[in-house]
All heavy atoms as an XYZ file, in Angstrom:
957
protein
N     223.664     55.553     40.296
C     222.374     55.006     39.916
C     221.451     56.170     39.547
O     221.415     57.182     40.218
C     221.812     54.221     41.108
C     220.688     53.319     40.738
S     220.068     52.328     42.128
C     221.391     51.144     42.309
N     220.712     56.019     38.475
C     219.826     57.090     38.027
C     218.433     56.922     38.639
O     218.030     55.834     39.034
C     219.733     57.100     36.501
O     219.162     55.897     36.050
N     217.710     58.008     38.682
C     216.354     57.987     39.212
C     215.407     57.488     38.131
O     215.482     57.905     36.982
C     215.940     59.397     39.661
O     216.858     59.848     40.647
C     214.541     59.402     40.227
N     214.535     56.595     38.525
C     213.517     56.057     37.622
C     212.190     56.753     37.913
O     211.875     57.023     39.058
C     213.345     54.558     37.834
C     214.566     53.754     37.473
C     214.412     52.328     37.996
N     215.521     51.515     37.595
C     215.517     50.699     36.552
N     214.440     50.588     35.817
N     216.581     49.999     36.245
N     211.435     56.997     36.887
C     210.117     57.615     37.035
C     209.057     56.548     36.812
O     209.117     55.808     35.833
C     209.939     58.764     36.026
O     210.973     59.724     36.255
C     208.589     59.428     36.182
N     208.093     56.501     37.737
C     207.011     55.519     37.666
C     205.673     56.236     37.505
O     205.419     57.240     38.156
C     206.942     54.680     38.944
C     208.237     54.042     39.347
C     208.756     54.243     40.610
C     208.956     53.243     38.466
C     209.944     53.661     41.006
C     210.147     52.656     38.848
C     210.642     52.868     40.123
N     204.841     55.687     36.639
C     203.451     56.130     36.534
C     202.593     54.992     37.067
O     202.696     53.859     36.596
C     203.076     56.445     35.091
C     203.772     57.669     34.569
C     203.204     58.189     33.285
N     203.049     57.156     32.262
C     202.774     57.402     30.998
N     202.617     58.641     30.579
N     202.643     56.426     30.138
N     201.764     55.309     38.061
C     200.911     54.296     38.683
C     199.460     54.700     38.493
O     199.067     55.827     38.795
C     201.224     54.142     40.190
C     200.380     53.019     40.795
C     202.713     53.897     40.427
N     198.674     53.780     37.983
C     197.246     53.983     37.780
C     196.492     53.079     38.744
O     196.740     51.872     38.770
C     196.851     53.637     36.331
O     197.669     54.397     35.440
C     195.400     53.941     36.064
N     195.621     53.660     39.554
C     194.780     52.900     40.481
C     193.336     53.094     40.024
O     192.847     54.215     39.950
C     194.953     53.392     41.939
C     194.078     52.572     42.881
C     196.421     53.329     42.363
N     192.688     51.998     39.697
C     191.313     52.050     39.188
C     190.353     51.372     40.168
O     190.746     50.482     40.904
C     191.205     51.338     37.843
C     192.037     51.949     36.753
C     191.898     51.131     35.456
N     192.868     51.511     34.466
C     192.735     52.538     33.638
N     191.663     53.283     33.691
N     193.677     52.820     32.752
N     189.126     51.780     40.101
C     188.092     51.169     40.922
C     186.719     51.580     40.422
O     186.596     52.271     39.403
N     185.708     51.167     41.164
C     184.335     51.467     40.801
C     183.620     51.979     42.052
O     183.703     51.363     43.112
C     183.610     50.196     40.280
C     182.158     50.483     39.953
C     184.338     49.629     39.080
N     182.938     53.121     41.916
C     182.100     53.590     43.012
C     180.945     52.610     43.150
O     180.383     52.152     42.148
C     181.549     54.993     42.726
C     182.595     56.073     42.790
C     182.962     56.764     41.655
C     183.205     56.401     43.994
C     183.914     57.780     41.714
C     184.167     57.402     44.063
C     184.518     58.087     42.913
N     180.599     52.267     44.395
C     179.564     51.258     44.622
C     178.827     51.580     45.915
O     179.456     51.925     46.914
C     180.209     49.870     44.723
C     179.197     48.770     44.882
O     178.293     48.674     44.033
O     179.298     48.013     45.874
N     177.536     51.475     45.898
C     176.748     51.677     47.101
C     176.712     53.121     47.576
O     176.566     53.381     48.769
N     176.857     54.057     46.658
C     176.800     55.468     47.032
C     175.379     55.872     47.366
O     174.426     55.425     46.720
C     177.308     56.344     45.880
C     178.737     56.134     45.413
C     179.024     57.007     44.192
C     179.731     56.425     46.531
N     175.239     56.746     48.356
C     173.899     57.278     48.625
C     173.668     58.481     47.699
O     174.561     58.905     46.970
C     173.730     57.643     50.106
C     174.681     58.716     50.599
O     175.019     59.637     49.822
O     175.071     58.655     51.780
N     172.470     59.021     47.734
C     172.111     60.126     46.832
C     172.999     61.345     47.052
O     173.390     62.023     46.096
C     170.643     60.514     47.002
C     169.698     59.435     46.479
O     170.144     58.602     45.663
O     168.524     59.435     46.895
N     173.341     61.633     48.305
C     174.192     62.777     48.615
C     175.600     62.622     48.052
O     176.161     63.575     47.500
N     176.164     61.427     48.189
C     177.507     61.170     47.647
C     177.512     61.278     46.127
O     178.410     61.861     45.538
C     177.990     59.784     48.084
C     178.305     59.694     49.555
C     178.574     58.267     49.989
O     177.875     57.336     49.576
N     179.594     58.105     50.820
N     176.504     60.707     45.511
C     176.405     60.775     44.041
C     176.270     62.228     43.582
O     176.932     62.668     42.650
C     175.221     59.943     43.553
C     175.137     59.822     42.045
C     174.061     58.859     41.599
N     174.071     57.565     42.257
C     174.939     56.589     42.022
N     175.871     56.763     41.127
N     174.875     55.441     42.656
N     175.444     63.007     44.282
C     175.261     64.423     43.940
C     176.568     65.190     44.120
O     176.896     66.048     43.292
C     174.156     65.030     44.796
N     177.313     64.880     45.175
C     178.592     65.553     45.411
C     179.586     65.245     44.286
O     180.257     66.150     43.776
C     179.174     65.098     46.752
C     180.477     65.769     47.104
C     181.024     65.307     48.447
O     180.431     64.409     49.082
O     182.069     65.847     48.852
N     179.668     63.997     43.886
C     180.568     63.628     42.791
C     180.154     64.311     41.489
O     181.007     64.803     40.743
C     180.603     62.105     42.606
C     181.330     61.330     43.701
C     181.084     59.831     43.552
C     182.823     61.626     43.668
N     178.873     64.357     41.213
C     178.399     65.022     40.002
C     178.698     66.519     40.046
O     179.084     67.109     39.039
C     176.908     64.770     39.799
C     176.541     63.351     39.359
C     175.030     63.128     39.441
C     177.059     63.053     37.967
N     178.563     67.135     41.217
C     178.835     68.571     41.357
C     180.317     68.888     41.147
O     180.667     69.968     40.672
C     178.382     69.056     42.730
N     181.195     67.957     41.483
C     182.640     68.173     41.354
C     183.216     67.561     40.075
O     184.428     67.529     39.889
C     183.361     67.590     42.560
C     182.987     68.258     43.849
C     183.601     67.555     45.048
O     184.341     66.589     44.918
N     183.291     68.040     46.228
N     182.358     67.092     39.206
C     182.798     66.373     38.007
C     183.758     67.181     37.138
O     184.704     66.622     36.571
C     181.592     65.924     37.194
N     183.570     68.477     37.018
C     184.435     69.300     36.164
C     185.889     69.259     36.646
O     186.817     69.252     35.837
C     183.936     70.733     36.123
N     186.098     69.204     37.957
C     187.452     69.130     38.516
C     188.118     67.790     38.217
O     189.344     67.690     38.242
C     187.412     69.284     40.046
C     186.944     70.602     40.546
C     186.762     70.559     42.056
O     187.623     69.980     42.755
O     185.754     71.101     42.535
N     187.313     66.774     37.985
C     187.817     65.412     37.821
C     187.557     64.859     36.419
O     187.500     63.650     36.228
C     187.184     64.507     38.882
C     187.433     64.983     40.266
N     188.653     64.849     40.886
C     186.635     65.637     41.143
C     188.591     65.382     42.091
N     187.379     65.867     42.269
N     187.416     65.760     35.470
C     187.133     65.377     34.096
C     188.280     64.550     33.517
O     189.458     64.857     33.728
C     186.922     66.638     33.243
C     186.404     66.295     31.871
O     187.235     65.995     30.995
O     185.179     66.314     31.681
N     187.949     63.524     32.783
C     188.935     62.633     32.167
C     189.856     63.399     31.223
O     191.045     63.080     31.105
C     188.214     61.476     31.426
C     189.203     60.596     30.707
C     187.368     60.670     32.392
N     189.353     64.430     30.580
C     190.166     65.202     29.643
C     191.250     66.024     30.347
O     192.175     66.510     29.704
C     189.281     66.115     28.786
C     188.296     65.384     27.880
C     187.408     66.376     27.153
C     189.015     64.485     26.904
N     191.135     66.201     31.649
C     192.131     66.941     32.428
C     193.068     65.987     33.176
O     193.870     66.426     33.987
C     191.429     67.848     33.429
C     190.506     68.839     32.766
C     189.705     69.581     33.775
N     190.292     70.922     33.895
C     189.991     71.763     34.837
N     189.149     71.428     35.778
N     190.535     72.949     34.858
N     192.948     64.703     32.938
C     193.727     63.704     33.669
C     195.227     63.914     33.469
O     195.680     64.218     32.369
C     193.339     62.307     33.206
N     195.967     63.755     34.562
C     197.418     63.914     34.530
C     198.036     63.055     35.625
O     197.405     62.784     36.645
C     197.782     65.379     34.752
N     199.255     62.626     35.396
C     200.003     61.900     36.423
C     200.687     62.942     37.299
O     201.478     63.747     36.795
C     201.033     60.965     35.782
C     200.406     59.753     35.146
C     200.031     59.782     33.825
C     200.185     58.599     35.885
C     199.445     58.670     33.223
C     199.593     57.490     35.298
C     199.227     57.519     33.968
N     200.368     62.943     38.595
C     200.935     63.911     39.526
C     201.429     63.194     40.781
O     200.927     62.105     41.114
C     199.889     64.962     39.947
O     198.840     64.305     40.672
C     199.306     65.693     38.748
N     202.388     63.782     41.504
C     202.876     63.150     42.732
C     201.770     62.946     43.775
O     201.749     61.923     44.464
C     203.937     64.129     43.249
C     204.389     64.864     42.037
C     203.167     64.971     41.155
N     200.843     63.894     43.880
C     199.772     63.766     44.873
C     198.617     62.906     44.365
O     197.734     62.522     45.123
C     199.255     65.134     45.316
C     198.664     65.988     44.232
C     199.686     66.721     43.365
O     200.882     66.731     43.688
O     199.267     67.278     42.339
N     198.606     62.604     43.092
C     197.558     61.779     42.496
C     196.432     62.627     41.943
O     196.013     63.603     42.561
N     195.979     62.285     40.772
C     194.869     62.995     40.137
C     193.717     62.017     39.952
O     193.892     60.939     39.385
C     195.285     63.563     38.781
C     194.194     64.323     38.120
N     193.303     63.741     37.256
C     193.820     65.622     38.231
C     192.433     64.648     36.843
N     192.725     65.795     37.416
N     192.560     62.401     40.444
C     191.355     61.580     40.333
C     190.554     62.025     39.125
O     190.318     63.219     38.927
C     190.503     61.720     41.597
C     189.104     61.108     41.549
C     189.170     59.588     41.396
C     188.324     61.490     42.810
N     190.117     61.061     38.325
C     189.207     61.372     37.219
C     188.080     60.342     37.198
O     188.266     59.191     37.594
C     189.951     61.399     35.878
O     190.513     60.149     35.594
N     186.904     60.802     36.756
C     185.744     59.930     36.628
C     184.702     60.638     35.771
O     184.795     61.842     35.530
C     185.143     59.581     38.004
C     184.736     60.778     38.832
C     183.493     61.389     38.661
C     185.581     61.296     39.800
C     183.115     62.488     39.410
C     185.219     62.389     40.565
C     183.985     62.979     40.369
O     183.620     64.070     41.123
N     183.738     59.879     35.310
C     182.610     60.416     34.552
C     181.359     59.692     35.037
O     180.945     58.694     34.453
C     182.831     60.225     33.054
C     181.721     60.842     32.212
O     180.730     61.362     32.784
O     181.845     60.812     30.979
N     180.805     60.187     36.135
C     179.655     59.525     36.767
C     178.455     59.430     35.831
O     177.653     58.519     35.960
C     179.242     60.270     38.046
C     180.206     60.096     39.191
S     180.345     58.397     39.752
C     178.739     58.132     40.468
N     178.347     60.372     34.907
C     177.212     60.333     33.978
C     177.317     59.130     33.041
O     176.308     58.572     32.617
C     177.139     61.627     33.173
N     178.534     58.713     32.730
C     178.741     57.593     31.812
C     178.777     56.250     32.547
O     178.142     55.293     32.125
C     180.037     57.786     31.036
N     179.563     56.184     33.639
C     179.678     54.946     34.419
C     180.336     55.269     35.754
O     181.014     56.285     35.886
C     180.444     53.879     33.658
C     181.839     54.282     33.299
C     182.465     53.298     32.326
N     183.791     53.785     32.031
C     184.885     53.079     32.162
N     184.816     51.834     32.543
N     186.048     53.595     31.887
N     180.195     54.396     36.727
C     180.689     54.698     38.073
C     182.176     54.394     38.302
O     182.618     54.334     39.443
C     179.807     53.822     38.965
C     179.482     52.639     38.111
C     179.356     53.194     36.711
N     182.961     54.236     37.272
C     184.381     53.918     37.414
C     185.193     55.183     37.703
O     184.812     56.280     37.307
C     184.901     53.250     36.150
N     186.315     55.001     38.400
C     187.223     56.120     38.668
C     188.663     55.661     38.462
O     188.960     54.471     38.477
C     187.044     56.674     40.089
C     187.315     55.676     41.183
C     188.614     55.429     41.633
C     186.276     54.994     41.787
C     188.857     54.516     42.652
C     186.511     54.078     42.806
C     187.807     53.846     43.237
N     189.538     56.637     38.256
C     190.962     56.370     38.075
C     191.765     57.438     38.801
O     191.493     58.628     38.659
C     191.343     56.406     36.577
O     190.557     55.454     35.870
C     192.813     56.083     36.380
N     192.732     56.985     39.592
C     193.725     57.871     40.179
C     195.003     57.686     39.381
O     195.384     56.552     39.072
C     194.024     57.496     41.635
C     192.978     57.898     42.620
C     191.944     57.034     42.949
C     193.040     59.140     43.245
C     190.990     57.396     43.884
C     192.084     59.508     44.183
C     191.057     58.624     44.506
N     195.691     58.775     39.075
C     196.974     58.706     38.366
C     198.052     59.334     39.242
O     197.935     60.490     39.636
C     196.871     59.430     37.030
C     195.996     58.698     36.031
C     195.790     59.517     34.753
N     194.984     58.794     33.794
C     193.655     58.731     33.826
N     192.984     59.348     34.754
N     192.995     58.049     32.909
N     199.090     58.555     39.532
C     200.178     59.002     40.396
C     201.498     58.986     39.642
O     201.731     58.108     38.797
C     200.330     58.076     41.608
C     199.166     58.120     42.551
C     198.099     57.245     42.402
C     199.127     59.033     43.576
C     197.029     57.278     43.267
C     198.052     59.082     44.454
C     197.004     58.197     44.287
N     202.369     59.929     39.984
C     203.726     59.985     39.468
C     204.643     59.798     40.663
O     204.505     60.484     41.674
C     203.978     61.341     38.806
C     205.263     61.507     38.024
C     205.268     60.564     36.822
C     205.405     62.939     37.550
N     205.570     58.849     40.573
C     206.479     58.555     41.678
C     207.848     58.263     41.095
O     208.020     58.235     39.868
C     205.958     57.353     42.476
C     206.412     57.339     43.920
O     207.472     57.926     44.222
O     205.713     56.732     44.756
N     208.818     58.036     41.951
C     210.159     57.736     41.459
C     210.879     56.820     42.434
O     210.444     56.624     43.574
C     210.963     59.027     41.257
O     211.104     59.699     42.484
N     211.984     56.275     41.975
C     212.803     55.392     42.796
C     214.157     55.200     42.149
O     214.388     55.636     41.018
N     215.031     54.559     42.867
C     216.395     54.325     42.383
C     216.527     52.988     41.646
O     217.262     52.879     40.681
C     217.389     54.359     43.554
C     217.444     55.693     44.262
C     218.059     56.782     43.406
O     219.020     56.495     42.672
O     217.565     57.928     43.471
N     215.817     51.976     42.137
C     215.963     50.626     41.590
C     214.652     50.151     40.967
O     213.576     50.684     41.263
C     216.381     49.663     42.701
N     214.763     49.131     40.152
C     213.590     48.565     39.486
C     212.543     48.090     40.496
O     211.343     48.238     40.282
C     214.039     47.399     38.601
C     212.994     46.891     37.664
C     213.533     45.851     36.697
O     214.746     45.822     36.444
O     212.713     45.070     36.202
N     213.011     47.551     41.625
C     212.103     47.026     42.654
C     211.288     48.129     43.336
O     210.269     47.855     43.967
C     212.885     46.279     43.739
C     213.751     45.150     43.246
C     215.092     45.650     42.694
O     215.752     46.487     43.329
O     215.468     45.186     41.608
N     211.738     49.368     43.241
C     211.036     50.484     43.887
C     209.645     50.709     43.309
O     208.821     51.383     43.918
C     211.858     51.776     43.786
C     213.126     51.711     44.616
O     213.207     50.865     45.535
O     214.043     52.505     44.344
N     209.381     50.123     42.159
C     208.056     50.265     41.555
C     206.988     49.609     42.427
O     205.854     50.072     42.481
C     208.041     49.720     40.104
C     206.824     50.260     39.350
C     208.079     48.197     40.082
C     206.894     50.037     37.860
N     207.380     48.555     43.147
C     206.426     47.886     44.045
C     206.029     48.805     45.203
O     204.858     48.910     45.554
C     207.025     46.583     44.579
C     207.378     45.538     43.525
C     208.118     44.367     44.150
C     206.131     45.072     42.806
N     207.017     49.483     45.777
C     206.745     50.432     46.863
C     205.916     51.599     46.351
O     204.994     52.073     47.037
C     208.069     50.942     47.469
O     208.873     49.817     47.814
C     207.830     51.787     48.691
N     206.229     52.080     45.151
C     205.467     53.184     44.556
C     204.006     52.773     44.347
O     203.096     53.575     44.597
C     206.104     53.602     43.233
N     203.788     51.550     43.929
C     202.425     51.054     43.716
C     201.672     50.976     45.038
O     200.505     51.378     45.122
C     202.453     49.680     43.018
O     203.161     49.817     41.785
C     201.057     49.160     42.739
N     202.341     50.486     46.078
C     201.706     50.415     47.396
C     201.350     51.813     47.904
O     200.255     52.021     48.440
C     202.638     49.728     48.399
C     202.780     48.242     48.165
C     203.836     47.603     49.064
O     204.351     48.268     49.990
O     204.145     46.430     48.828
N     202.277     52.772     47.730
C     202.001     54.156     48.147
C     200.794     54.724     47.400
O     199.936     55.397     47.984
C     203.214     55.057     47.905
C     204.214     55.067     49.006
C     205.207     56.207     48.848
N     205.963     56.174     47.607
C     207.139     55.586     47.472
N     207.703     54.962     48.490
N     207.757     55.606     46.309
N     200.717     54.452     46.111
C     199.607     54.955     45.299
C     198.279     54.366     45.774
O     197.286     55.091     45.926
C     199.841     54.637     43.826
N     198.246     53.068     46.029
C     197.019     52.431     46.512
C     196.608     52.987     47.873
O     195.434     53.261     48.112
C     197.196     50.919     46.589
C     197.254     50.254     45.239
C     197.510     48.753     45.324
O     197.595     48.210     46.447
O     197.620     48.128     44.258
N     197.592     53.180     48.758
C     197.297     53.753     50.076
C     196.759     55.175     49.938
O     195.815     55.555     50.638
C     198.559     53.755     50.951
C     198.964     52.388     51.431
C     200.312     52.384     52.144
O     200.821     53.456     52.538
O     200.869     51.284     52.297
N     197.349     55.953     49.051
C     196.880     57.329     48.837
C     195.464     57.360     48.271
O     194.644     58.189     48.681
C     197.820     58.074     47.889
O     199.070     58.275     48.489
N     195.171     56.463     47.342
C     193.821     56.396     46.769
C     192.813     56.024     47.850
O     191.756     56.668     47.974
C     193.781     55.391     45.622
N     193.138     55.011     48.645
C     192.234     54.611     49.740
C     192.042     55.753     50.736
O     190.936     55.997     51.211
C     192.793     53.384     50.468
C     192.556     52.094     49.754
C     192.928     50.896     50.635
N     192.857     49.683     49.869
C     193.892     49.111     49.250
N     195.096     49.646     49.328
N     193.735     48.013     48.554
N     193.139     56.445     51.061
C     193.061     57.563     52.013
C     192.133     58.656     51.477
O     191.303     59.189     52.228
C     194.448     58.122     52.295
N     192.272     58.990     50.184
C     191.404     60.010     49.602
C     189.946     59.569     49.688
O     189.070     60.353     50.087
C     191.782     60.292     48.147
C     191.046     61.471     47.593
C     191.480     62.761     47.547
C     189.716     61.477     47.040
N     190.512     63.562     46.996
C     189.421     62.805     46.672
C     188.762     60.495     46.819
C     188.211     63.171     46.097
C     187.538     60.857     46.243
C     187.272     62.177     45.888
N     189.681     58.335     49.313
C     188.307     57.820     49.344
C     187.758     57.844     50.773
O     186.612     58.250     50.993
C     188.262     56.406     48.761
C     188.515     56.324     47.252
C     188.888     54.909     46.843
C     187.310     56.823     46.474
N     188.563     57.436     51.748
C     188.127     57.452     53.147
C     187.890     58.877     53.641
O     186.868     59.157     54.262
C     189.172     56.774     54.048
C     189.243     55.265     53.832
O     188.306     54.700     53.232
O     190.244     54.663     54.265
N     188.830     59.783     53.366
C     188.720     61.174     53.820
C     187.492     61.875     53.257
O     186.944     62.779     53.877
C     189.969     61.962     53.430
C     191.200     61.604     54.213
C     192.472     62.200     53.623
O     192.388     63.135     52.784
O     193.551     61.714     53.991
N     187.076     61.478     52.073
C     185.932     62.123     51.425
C     184.628     61.345     51.631
O     183.625     61.623     50.967
C     186.224     62.331     49.934
C     187.254     63.390     49.711
N     188.609     63.136     49.798
C     187.129     64.702     49.445
C     189.269     64.255     49.592
N     188.399     65.225     49.372
N     184.657     60.375     52.529
C     183.436     59.670     52.895
C     183.038     58.530     51.981
O     181.896     58.074     52.027
N     183.962     58.058     51.152
C     183.639     56.963     50.234
C     184.291     55.653     50.667
O     184.448     54.734     49.866
C     184.082     57.306     48.801
C     183.504     58.602     48.313
C     184.312     59.715     48.140
C     182.151     58.723     48.055
C     183.774     60.924     47.707
C     181.612     59.924     47.632
C     182.435     61.023     47.465
O     181.906     62.216     47.054
N     184.675     55.550     51.930
C     185.378     54.377     52.443
C     184.685     53.055     52.148
O     185.336     52.043     51.919
N     183.357     53.061     52.161
C     182.609     51.832     51.849
C     181.871     51.967     50.530
O     181.048     51.126     50.197
C     181.622     51.514     52.973
C     182.313     51.208     54.276
C     182.368     52.148     55.290
C     182.966     49.997     54.452
C     183.030     51.880     56.476
C     183.638     49.710     55.630
C     183.662     50.658     56.645
O     184.327     50.387     57.806
N     182.185     53.022     49.785
C     181.464     53.301     48.545
C     182.247     52.992     47.291
O     182.043     53.635     46.267
N     183.162     52.011     47.377
C     183.899     51.613     46.176
C     184.253     50.131     46.247
O     184.182     49.507     47.309
C     185.168     52.457     45.991
C     186.247     52.194     47.023
C     187.241     51.254     46.781
C     186.277     52.884     48.215
C     188.230     51.004     47.720
C     187.257     52.656     49.156
C     188.236     51.713     48.904
O     189.204     51.477     49.843
N     184.642     49.579     45.097
C     185.055     48.175     45.031
C     186.018     47.995     43.859
O     186.249     48.924     43.077
C     183.845     47.253     44.875
C     183.072     47.440     43.571
C     181.891     46.495     43.490
C     181.166     46.673     42.161
N     180.037     45.764     42.024
N     186.570     46.809     43.751
C     187.436     46.400     42.640
C     188.664     47.294     42.456
O     189.043     47.609     41.323
C     186.652     46.328     41.325
C     185.499     45.353     41.384
O     185.480     44.438     42.201
N     184.509     45.563     40.541
N     189.313     47.691     43.544
C     190.517     48.516     43.448
C     191.655     47.666     42.888
O     191.934     46.575     43.380
C     190.878     49.052     44.837
C     191.642     50.353     44.890
C     190.842     51.478     44.242
C     191.961     50.720     46.326
N     192.278     48.162     41.819
C     193.403     47.452     41.198
C     194.393     48.474     40.662
O     194.018     49.616     40.377
C     192.925     46.514     40.107
C     192.215     47.210     38.978
C     191.355     46.253     38.162
N     190.712     46.915     37.048
C     189.679     47.729     37.132
N     189.154     48.032     38.294
N     189.157     48.271     36.056
N     195.642     48.051     40.533
C     196.693     48.986     40.141
C     197.514     48.453     38.981
O     197.637     47.249     38.785
C     197.646     49.225     41.313
O     196.953     49.700     42.407
N     198.089     49.402     38.274
C     199.012     49.083     37.186
C     200.113     50.136     37.242
O     199.829     51.331     37.373
C     198.284     49.159     35.849
C     199.159     48.885     34.656
C     198.366     49.015     33.378
C     199.279     48.951     32.178
N     198.573     49.265     30.943
N     201.362     49.695     37.173
C     202.479     50.632     37.246
C     203.379     50.457     36.036
O     203.528     49.358     35.494
C     203.275     50.395     38.523
N     203.991     51.559     35.635
C     204.888     51.556     34.480
C     206.165     52.308     34.849
O     206.120     53.406     35.377
C     204.191     52.247     33.314
C     205.038     52.349     32.074
C     204.318     53.084     30.941
O     203.411     53.879     31.203
O     204.705     52.844     29.791
N     207.283     51.674     34.577
C     208.595     52.303     34.762
C     208.931     52.974     33.434
O     209.147     52.306     32.429
C     209.631     51.227     35.113
C     211.024     51.775     35.337
O     211.304     52.940     34.964
O     211.854     51.019     35.873
N     208.949     54.302     33.422
C     209.149     55.010     32.160
C     210.523     54.756     31.552
O     210.687     54.890     30.336
C     208.906     56.506     32.347
C     207.478     56.886     32.701
C     207.324     58.397     32.769
C     206.484     56.305     31.718
N     211.500     54.355     32.361
C     212.814     54.045     31.799
C     212.767     52.752     30.977
O     213.642     52.504     30.155
C     213.868     53.919     32.901
O     213.668     52.741     33.664
N     211.728     51.950     31.188
C     211.559     50.701     30.455
C     210.532     50.804     29.329
O     210.321     49.849     28.592
C     211.119     49.585     31.414
C     212.046     49.364     32.581
C     213.406     48.876     32.144
O     213.510     48.012     31.292
N     214.446     49.446     32.716
N     209.898     51.963     29.214
C     208.849     52.140     28.197
C     209.464     52.203     26.809
O     210.522     52.804     26.618
C     208.064     53.415     28.475
N     208.829     51.581     25.836
C     209.337     51.669     24.465
C     209.266     53.102     23.953
O     208.367     53.851     24.323
C     208.404     50.749     23.667
C     207.221     50.522     24.521
C     207.597     50.820     25.941
N     210.218     53.452     23.135
C     210.242     54.795     22.565
C     209.178     54.924     21.484
O     208.947     54.005     20.711
C     211.605     55.082     21.930
C     212.799     55.102     22.869
C     214.072     55.352     22.065
C     212.639     56.155     23.930
N     208.554     56.071     21.431
C     207.594     56.353     20.373
C     208.335     56.663     19.083
O     209.550     56.852     19.056
N     207.612     56.740     17.973
C     208.211     57.001     16.660
C     209.044     58.276     16.650
O     210.160     58.294     16.153
C     207.099     57.130     15.619
C     207.018     56.019     14.659
C     205.980     56.362     13.595
C     205.412     55.105     13.014
N     204.405     55.380     12.010
N     208.505     59.344     17.182
C     209.216     60.628     17.166
C     210.533     60.547     17.931
O     211.550     61.062     17.486
C     208.358     61.721     17.771
C     207.236     62.156     16.893
C     206.515     63.303     17.521
N     205.350     63.652     16.736
C     204.440     64.487     17.113
N     204.545     65.077     18.288
N     203.414     64.765     16.346
N     210.514     59.954     19.114
C     211.738     59.875     19.916
C     212.772     58.983     19.241
O     213.949     59.267     19.273
C     211.425     59.373     21.328
C     210.793     60.468     22.164
C     210.666     60.142     23.612
N     211.898     59.734     24.232
C     211.969     59.053     25.362
N     210.867     58.718     25.987
N     213.113     58.722     25.881
N     212.327     57.888     18.620
C     213.275     57.014     17.905
C     213.920     57.776     16.762
O     215.125     57.714     16.548
C     212.548     55.771     17.372
C     212.390     54.668     18.374
C     212.031     53.343     17.700
N     210.865     53.404     16.847
C     209.622     53.146     17.234
N     209.376     52.824     18.482
N     208.623     53.217     16.394
N     213.106     58.527     16.009
C     213.609     59.296     14.880
C     214.610     60.351     15.367
O     215.672     60.520     14.777
C     212.436     59.968     14.153
C     212.645     60.043     12.669
C     211.443     60.610     11.916
N     210.239     59.857     12.164
C     209.038     60.400     12.324
N     208.871     61.692     12.243
N     207.984     59.671     12.536
N     214.283     61.058     16.440
C     215.164     62.080     16.980
C     216.473     61.476     17.470
O     217.555     62.039     17.267
C     214.481     62.840     18.110
N     216.408     60.309     18.098
C     217.628     59.664     18.599
C     218.491     59.195     17.422
O     219.708     59.285     17.486
C     217.276     58.491     19.513
C     216.767     58.972     20.868
S     216.455     57.628     21.990
C     218.127     57.168     22.403
N     217.865     58.704     16.368
C     218.624     58.255     15.191
C     219.336     59.430     14.537
O     220.467     59.306     14.086
C     217.713     57.555     14.178
C     217.285     56.183     14.654
O     217.945     55.568     15.480
N     216.166     55.711     14.153
N     218.665     60.575     14.465
C     219.280     61.768     13.881
C     220.462     62.258     14.716
O     221.480     62.656     14.174
C     218.259     62.882     13.745
C     217.277     62.650     12.652
C     216.347     63.836     12.525
N     215.229     63.470     11.684
C     214.014     63.912     11.834
N     213.732     64.751     12.804
N     213.058     63.547     11.012
N     220.307     62.250     16.039
C     221.369     62.781     16.896
C     222.569     61.860     16.963
O     223.663     62.287     17.250
C     220.839     63.052     18.307
O     220.470     61.838     18.925
N     222.381     60.564     16.697
C     223.518     59.640     16.753
C     224.246     59.520     15.401
O     225.262     58.900     15.309
C     223.051     58.257     17.220
O     222.151     57.714     16.299
N     223.696     60.134     14.361
C     224.329     60.062     13.040
C     225.409     61.091     12.877
O     225.475     62.112     13.372
C     223.324     60.303     11.911
O     222.153     59.618     12.086
């Protein structure tokens, strides 16, 4: 059985932040810039507080079977909640939702299709 790679996105909205929490997020904004977003095993947080209070965690996980995507999604949600709790935002967010993608099931892009067609000829 081959290893499957999963990308899990956990989204939410900061809510009910006090002035100190908002200032802290704004001060750390460069570390969490959307342009630096990446899927990582430990999870990458991105947000743009100046534009809107939404945030996104991006996680990279893996499993052996198709069903493992459910466990990966649960782990990602738990990790996102843990980060929010550890940093004092336990009650400062709402609308947490997740989306997961099994990369072995993802459609091939134009370049990859073209490359595969060339190599099989």
